[in-house]
Backbone as JSON Lines, residues from 0, in Angstrom:
{"i":0,"aa":"M","n":[10.22,-8.97,6.11],"ca":[9.8,-8.0,7.0],"c":[9.68,-6.66,5.75]}
{"i":1,"aa":"R","n":[8.34,-6.24,5.89],"ca":[8.13,-5.16,5.0],"c":[8.03,-3.93,5.85]}
{"i":2,"aa":"V","n":[8.62,-2.76,5.65],"ca":[8.67,-1.51,6.24],"c":[8.18,0.01,5.3]}
{"i":3,"aa":"T","n":[7.42,0.4,5.48],"ca":[6.66,1.56,4.84],"c":[6.84,2.79,5.62]}
{"i":4,"aa":"W","n":[7.39,3.58,4.91],"ca":[7.08,5.13,5.29],"c":[6.47,5.99,4.27]}
{"i":5,"aa":"G","n":[5.57,6.91,5.14],"ca":[4.93,7.81,4.31],"c":[4.34,8.9,4.92]}
{"i":6,"aa":"K","n":[4.33,10.06,4.28],"ca":[3.35,11.14,4.76],"c":[2.16,11.24,4.12]}
{"i":7,"aa":"I","n":[1.05,11.84,5.46],"ca":[-0.17,11.71,5.2],"c":[-0.7,13.29,5.21]}
{"i":8,"aa":"R","n":[-1.58,13.51,4.26],"ca":[-2.2,14.67,4.08],"c":[-2.35,15.48,5.36]}
{"i":9,"aa":"P","n":[-1.88,16.65,6.04],"ca":[-2.21,17.37,6.98],"c":[-3.56,17.23,7.36]}
{"i":10,"aa":"G","n":[-3.98,16.64,8.73],"ca":[-5.27,16.53,9.04],"c":[-6.18,15.65,8.87]}
{"i":11,"aa":"K","n":[-5.31,14.57,7.98],"ca":[-5.86,13.61,7.61],"c":[-5.45,12.23,8.72]}
{"i":12,"aa":"W","n":[-4.65,12.21,9.38],"ca":[-4.19,11.2,10.19],"c":[-5.22,10.15,11.0]}
{"i":13,"aa":"D","n":[-6.13,10.9,11.63],"ca":[-6.84,9.94,12.22],"c":[-8.11,8.99,11.19]}
{"i":14,"aa":"E","n":[-8.26,9.67,9.94],"ca":[-9.06,9.21,8.91],"c":[-8.17,7.85,8.46]}
{"i":15,"aa":"Y","n":[-6.74,8.13,8.24],"ca":[-6.0,7.36,7.78],"c":[-5.66,6.15,8.71]}
{"i":16,"aa":"E","n":[-5.79,6.23,9.63],"ca":[-5.57,5.3,10.81],"c":[-6.68,4.35,10.7]}
{"i":17,"aa":"T","n":[-7.99,5.12,10.81],"ca":[-8.86,4.07,10.9],"c":[-9.1,3.47,9.52]}
{"i":18,"aa":"L","n":[-8.9,4.07,8.73],"ca":[-8.7,3.07,7.26],"c":[-7.71,2.15,7.52]}
{"i":19,"aa":"W","n":[-6.68,2.14,7.77],"ca":[-5.88,1.02,8.15],"c":[-5.79,-0.12,9.21]}
{"i":20,"aa":"K","n":[-6.74,0.41,10.08],"ca":[-7.18,-0.46,10.87],"c":[-8.25,-1.22,10.62]}
{"i":21,"aa":"A","n":[-9.11,-0.71,9.58],"ca":[-10.02,-1.41,8.92],"c":[-9.59,-2.74,7.78]}
{"i":22,"aa":"Y","n":[-8.45,-1.84,7.39],"ca":[-7.83,-2.7,6.17],"c":[-7.18,-3.98,7.02]}
{"i":23,"aa":"A","n":[-6.21,-3.8,8.0],"ca":[-5.65,-4.71,8.44],"c":[-6.76,-5.69,9.03]}
{"i":24,"aa":"A","n":[-7.5,-5.49,9.69],"ca":[-8.59,-6.33,10.34],"c":[-9.19,-7.38,9.27]}
{"i":25,"aa":"N","n":[-9.47,-6.49,7.86],"ca":[-9.97,-7.75,6.84],"c":[-8.8,-8.37,6.09]}
{"i":26,"aa":"S","n":[-7.66,-8.16,6.23],"ca":[-6.83,-9.08,5.58],"c":[-5.67,-9.82,6.7]}
{"i":27,"aa":"A","n":[-6.43,-9.85,8.0],"ca":[-5.65,-10.54,9.07],"c":[-5.18,-11.9,8.88]}
{"i":28,"aa":"T","n":[-6.1,-12.65,7.92],"ca":[-5.9,-13.95,7.82],"c":[-5.21,-14.29,6.27]}
{"i":29,"aa":"T","n":[-4.42,-13.15,6.03],"ca":[-3.72,-13.36,4.76],"c":[-2.65,-14.47,5.25]}
{"i":30,"aa":"K","n":[-2.22,-15.45,4.12],"ca":[-1.71,-16.32,4.29],"c":[-0.19,-15.98,4.26]}
{"i":31,"aa":"G","n":[0.5,-16.34,5.66],"ca":[1.76,-16.02,6.02],"c":[2.14,-14.52,6.7]}
{"i":32,"aa":"L","n":[0.74,-14.22,6.81],"ca":[1.23,-12.55,7.58],"c":[1.61,-12.87,9.0]}
{"i":33,"aa":"K","n":[2.22,-12.65,9.67],"ca":[2.6,-12.95,11.12],"c":[2.22,-11.8,12.15]}
{"i":34,"aa":"G","n":[2.1,-10.71,11.56],"ca":[1.73,-9.08,12.28],"c":[1.94,-7.79,11.66]}
{"i":35,"aa":"R","n":[1.25,-7.13,12.29],"ca":[1.7,-5.73,11.48],"c":[1.39,-4.68,12.75]}
{"i":36,"aa":"W","n":[2.24,-3.39,12.4],"ca":[2.13,-2.41,13.32],"c":[2.01,-1.23,12.39]}
{"i":37,"aa":"L","n":[1.22,0.11,12.9],"ca":[1.5,1.21,12.54],"c":[1.94,1.97,13.5]}
{"i":38,"aa":"L","n":[3.04,2.65,13.13],"ca":[3.61,3.7,13.94],"c":[3.43,5.4,13.33]}
{"i":39,"aa":"R","n":[3.09,5.92,14.66],"ca":[3.21,7.68,14.18],"c":[4.35,8.32,14.39]}
{"i":40,"aa":"D","n":[4.8,8.98,13.86],"ca":[6.26,9.67,13.79],"c":[5.84,10.59,15.2]}
{"i":41,"aa":"K","n":[6.74,10.64,16.12],"ca":[6.58,11.82,17.29],"c":[7.05,12.89,16.95]}
{"i":42,"aa":"E","n":[8.0,13.43,15.73],"ca":[8.46,14.69,15.27],"c":[7.38,15.28,14.45]}
{"i":43,"aa":"N","n":[7.11,14.38,13.7],"ca":[6.21,14.61,12.25],"c":[4.85,14.13,12.23]}
{"i":44,"aa":"A","n":[3.7,14.52,12.9],"ca":[2.66,14.07,13.12],"c":[1.87,13.56,12.05]}
{"i":45,"aa":"D","n":[2.21,13.81,10.78],"ca":[2.08,13.66,9.59],"c":[2.79,12.83,8.67]}
{"i":46,"aa":"A","n":[3.49,11.87,9.31],"ca":[4.17,10.68,8.92],"c":[4.16,9.62,9.9]}
{"i":47,"aa":"G","n":[4.26,8.65,9.31],"ca":[4.26,7.37,9.97],"c":[4.8,6.19,9.0]}
{"i":48,"aa":"Y","n":[4.76,4.98,9.59],"ca":[5.26,3.96,9.34],"c":[4.41,2.65,9.47]}
{"i":49,"aa":"S","n":[4.76,1.8,8.58],"ca":[3.9,0.43,8.54],"c":[4.81,-0.57,8.56]}
{"i":50,"aa":"I","n":[4.82,-1.6,9.47],"ca":[5.76,-2.75,9.28],"c":[4.74,-3.98,9.59]}
{"i":51,"aa":"S","n":[5.25,-4.74,8.71],"ca":[4.4,-6.33,8.73],"c":[5.66,-7.16,8.34]}
{"i":52,"aa":"I","n":[5.16,-8.44,9.18],"ca":[6.33,-9.44,9.22],"c":[5.59,-10.81,8.66]}
{"i":53,"aa":"W","n":[6.4,-11.71,7.52],"ca":[5.44,-12.66,6.93],"c":[6.45,-13.69,7.0]}
{"i":54,"aa":"D","n":[5.98,-14.9,6.95],"ca":[6.57,-16.34,7.12],"c":[7.87,-16.48,6.25]}
{"i":55,"aa":"S","n":[7.05,-15.78,4.75],"ca":[8.35,-16.11,3.77],"c":[8.02,-15.01,2.6]}
{"i":56,"aa":"S","n":[9.14,-15.21,2.12],"ca":[9.13,-14.2,0.75],"c":[8.33,-14.34,-0.21]}
{"i":57,"aa":"E","n":[8.0,-15.54,-0.38],"ca":[6.77,-15.96,-1.34],"c":[5.45,-15.84,-0.94]}
{"i":58,"aa":"D","n":[5.29,-15.93,0.4],"ca":[3.9,-15.47,0.91],"c":[3.48,-13.83,0.99]}
{"i":59,"aa":"F","n":[4.94,-13.01,1.24],"ca":[4.63,-11.38,0.87],"c":[4.54,-11.18,-0.73]}
{"i":60,"aa":"D","n":[5.19,-11.84,-1.25],"ca":[5.18,-11.64,-2.87],"c":[3.56,-11.71,-3.43]}
{"i":61,"aa":"A","n":[3.2,-13.26,-2.83],"ca":[1.73,-13.28,-3.18],"c":[0.91,-12.65,-2.71]}
{"i":62,"aa":"Y","n":[0.91,-12.11,-1.57],"ca":[0.0,-10.62,-1.13],"c":[-0.02,-9.7,-2.09]}
{"i":63,"aa":"S","n":[1.63,-9.15,-2.11],"ca":[1.79,-8.15,-2.95],"c":[1.17,-7.85,-4.36]}
{"i":64,"aa":"K","n":[1.05,-9.03,-5.03],"ca":[0.66,-8.91,-6.22],"c":[-1.23,-8.62,-6.34]}
{"i":65,"aa":"Q","n":[-1.59,-8.96,-5.12],"ca":[-2.96,-8.99,-5.57],"c":[-3.71,-7.79,-4.42]}
{"i":66,"aa":"V","n":[-2.6,-7.13,-3.64],"ca":[-3.47,-5.96,-2.66],"c":[-3.37,-4.73,-3.38]}
{"i":67,"aa":"V","n":[-4.72,-4.28,-3.5],"ca":[-5.21,-2.8,-3.95],"c":[-5.35,-2.18,-2.66]}
{"i":68,"aa":"L","n":[-4.8,-0.79,-2.24],"ca":[-5.61,0.31,-1.54],"c":[-6.49,0.89,-2.12]}
{"i":69,"aa":"G","n":[-7.49,1.08,-0.91],"ca":[-8.87,1.84,-1.75],"c":[-8.51,3.22,-1.82]}
{"i":70,"aa":"K","n":[-9.23,3.73,-3.04],"ca":[-8.96,5.35,-2.97],"c":[-9.11,6.34,-2.28]}
{"i":71,"aa":"D","n":[-9.75,5.71,-0.96],"ca":[-9.84,6.85,0.36],"c":[-8.69,6.48,1.15]}
{"i":72,"aa":"M","n":[-8.34,5.37,0.99],"ca":[-6.64,5.49,1.48],"c":[-5.56,6.28,0.69]}
{"i":73,"aa":"Q","n":[-5.97,5.97,-0.51],"ca":[-4.71,6.33,-1.38],"c":[-4.8,8.04,-1.23]}
{"i":74,"aa":"E","n":[-6.05,8.48,-0.92],"ca":[-6.29,10.01,-1.02],"c":[-5.68,10.73,0.46]}
{"i":75,"aa":"C","n":[-5.36,10.08,1.3],"ca":[-5.02,10.47,2.55],"c":[-3.38,10.8,2.05]}
{"i":76,"aa":"F","n":[-2.56,9.84,1.26],"ca":[-1.2,10.41,1.11],"c":[-0.76,11.5,0.41]}
{"i":77,"aa":"V","n":[0.29,12.22,0.49],"ca":[0.77,13.23,0.09],"c":[1.7,12.95,-1.18]}
{"i":78,"aa":"G","n":[1.68,11.57,-1.47],"ca":[2.7,11.51,-2.79],"c":[4.15,11.05,-2.56]}
{"i":79,"aa":"Q","n":[4.6,11.3,-0.83],"ca":[5.64,10.74,-0.43],"c":[5.67,9.37,0.74]}
{"i":80,"aa":"Y","n":[5.75,8.43,-0.2],"ca":[5.64,6.81,0.07],"c":[6.53,6.01,-0.26]}
{"i":81,"aa":"V","n":[7.4,5.43,0.91],"ca":[8.61,4.21,0.37],"c":[8.29,3.06,0.99]}
{"i":82,"aa":"A","n":[8.28,1.89,0.42],"ca":[8.61,0.79,0.92],"c":[9.62,0.12,0.27]}
{"i":83,"aa":"T","n":[10.26,-0.53,1.63],"ca":[11.19,-1.59,1.63],"c":[11.04,-2.86,2.14]}
{"i":84,"aa":"V","n":[11.42,-3.91,1.44],"ca":[11.22,-5.4,1.89],"c":[12.71,-5.62,2.32]}
{"i":85,"aa":"C","n":[12.59,-6.3,3.57],"ca":[14.0,-6.72,4.53],"c":[14.07,-8.05,5.03]}
{"i":86,"aa":"D","n":[15.06,-8.45,5.09],"ca":[15.33,-10.1,5.9],"c":[15.58,-9.61,7.08]}
{"i":87,"aa":"I","n":[15.04,-10.13,8.06],"ca":[15.08,-10.18,9.57],"c":[16.39,-11.08,9.72]}
{"i":88,"aa":"R","n":[17.44,-10.05,10.23],"ca":[18.87,-10.64,10.5],"c":[19.22,-10.79,11.79]}
{"i":89,"aa":"G","n":[18.51,-10.26,12.68],"ca":[18.55,-10.31,14.41],"c":[17.34,-9.88,14.96]}
{"i":90,"aa":"A","n":[16.96,-10.23,16.03],"ca":[15.61,-9.67,16.51],"c":[15.77,-10.33,18.35]}
{"i":91,"aa":"E","n":[15.53,-9.13,19.15],"ca":[15.16,-9.3,20.68],"c":[13.58,-9.44,20.81]}
{"i":92,"aa":"I","n":[12.63,-9.71,19.75],"ca":[11.32,-10.46,19.81],"c":[11.57,-11.77,19.4]}
{"i":93,"aa":"D","n":[12.3,-12.53,19.53],"ca":[12.28,-13.75,18.79],"c":[10.49,-14.59,19.41]}
{"i":94,"aa":"M","n":[10.21,-14.46,20.33],"ca":[9.06,-15.05,20.18],"c":[7.82,-14.67,19.09]}
{"i":95,"aa":"L","n":[7.82,-13.58,18.8],"ca":[7.46,-12.82,17.65],"c":[7.57,-13.71,16.1]}
{"i":96,"aa":"I","n":[9.01,-13.6,16.17],"ca":[9.26,-13.69,14.84],"c":[9.2,-15.15,14.56]}
{"i":97,"aa":"A","n":[9.3,-15.92,15.49],"ca":[9.06,-17.53,15.77],"c":[7.63,-18.07,15.52]}
{"i":98,"aa":"G","n":[6.95,-16.97,15.64],"ca":[4.97,-17.55,15.94],"c":[4.93,-18.28,17.1]}
{"i":99,"aa":"K","n":[5.73,-17.92,17.97],"ca":[5.34,-18.71,19.44],"c":[4.22,-17.89,20.1]}
């Protein structure tokens, strides 16, 4: 699983969300990608998370080596951006994790 947190320039969330959805649609068939979410922070409307679930570390590694965010999406960020890759150690949404 990849969990990314970032801050968006004030007033740019709607633009960023539109770009994120287009990017997600264009890369939906990426090998190993099981699903992804975009989450907006309820306490800070200019911050949010992107979460993606992958079949394997190898699939994610291959994707991350080729992914390039467009300049329009990069310009939405203020420079605060953190991405973490995690192993899933437990879940209550097993049917999603297992791909059922």
